[in-house]
N, C-alpha and C positions, 0 to 999 in steps of 0.2 A: 522422339526425344528419349533419351536414355536417362533413367532415374538412378539415384543412389540411395538405397534403403538405409545405408549406415547413417544418413544424415537426418533420418526421421527420429524425432524425440518422443519418447513416451515414459511417463512415470511422475510420481508425486515430488513435491520440493518439501524442504524443511524452512522454516520461517523463524528468524530471532529478531526480537524487538527490544531494543535497549540493551543488547547483549544476552538476553534471555531466550532460549528456545521456547516457543509458545506451545509446543507438543502436537498433539493431533488436531489435524484441521479436517474440514469437510468441504468438498467441492473445489479443492485446490486453491490456489492463488493467483490473483490477475493483477498484472502490471498493465495499466491504460495510460496512453499518451493522447492528449487532446490539444492539438494546435488550433488556434483561430486565425482567420485571415481577414484583412480589408480587401475589399474588391474595388478595382479602378474601373469606372465606366466612363468612356469618352462619348462626347456627342456624335462624333463621326463613325462610330462603330455600334452594331446592334448586338450588345452583349459586352461581357467582361474582357478588357484588354490586358489586365495584369492582376495578379494576386500578391500580396505581401504578408508575411507572418507577422501578426501583431502581438500574440501572446501564445505561450506554450505552458501546458499544465501536465503533471504526471500524478497518477494515483496508484496505491496498492490496496488490494481488497482481499481479505480471506474470511473464512469463517471458522472461529475456535470451537473445539469440542472439550478441551480442557480449560474451563472458565474459573481461573483462580481470582480471587478478590483484587490481586494486583493488576490482572488484565482488565478487570472492570474499571478499576481506578484509571489506568492509562486511557481506555476507551472513552471514559466520561471526562477526560482531561482534567483530573483532579491531582493535586500535589500528593507526594508520598505521606506528608503528614496527616493526611485524611485517613489513612490506613493505620489505625492503632493496633499495636501489638500483632499485626498480621491477620487479626480475626474480625475487626469491626472497621467497616468502611462508611465514613460520613458522607453523605451525598450532598452536592451543592458547594459552590466556592465563589465568594463575592470579590474577586480580584481580576478585573478585565485586563490588567497588564501582564498577568502570569500565563505563559504558554510553555507546555513541555515538549521540547524537540527531542526526538528519539532516531536512533540509527536503526535502519531495517536491513538485514542480510537475508537473501533468498538462495538457497542452494539446492539445484535441482539436476536432473539428467541434462547431458549436453550430447551433441553430434558425436558419433563414433564411440559410444559407450563412456564418454567423458563427462565432465561436470561443467554446469554453467552457474555461475554466481552473479547475482545482482547485488551490488552495494549502493545503498542511499543513506547518506549521512545525516540529513535534515528532513525529519518527517513529523507532521502533527496529525492527531485524529481529528476528524470533523464529521458532520452529519448527524442524521438521526440514528439512534441506538434502540434496539428492541431486544429485550431479554425475556424470551419466551419458554414457558414450563408447561409442557402438555404430557398426557399420559401416553400418547402414541409415538412420542419421539425423543431423542435426547436433547439436552439443551445445547443449542448451537447458536453461537453469539457472533453476529457478522460485525468485523471491524473495517473501517475504511480510513486510509491515511492519505493525506496529500503530500507529495514529495516537494520540498522547497528547493530551490537553487542554492547552491553553496557560493562562497566568496569568488570563486571562478566563473560563476554563471552556469554551472553544470548541475545536473540532477545527480549524477553518480556514475557508476560504470557496470559493464557486464563483461565478465571474464570467462572465457572457455579454457578449460584445461584437460 
């Protein structure tokens, strides 16, 4: 089998959330697709005779090294009004109906020294957040987003240029 080394992709990506570049990250960025299936098991067969996709989810995870209060606000899913004068973030919000959807754009290396761009238009932060300050390491703040489907039923696009 002949390989094509020009199609091997190596390199970091830039990440923008809500139109703002998040700056330095650690450990890269991960786009994860998780399908779920129902299994059809017939009495006449020993095993699964069919699978049908019943749900699909997509996630984006990265670890921020430039941890601004605005990034903490977005990660804790707080409205912008909770960030007063850009220097004080009030934690906690008692409105279960409010959810901030943000666009995420990931621009990285592509095949043949090109560019690969992921565009996700509807994402929300979720999950547990840990803000750790230690003597031995820089503050590294992991953020995970769930990508929601748009009105066309799509998560987004990947474009190679």
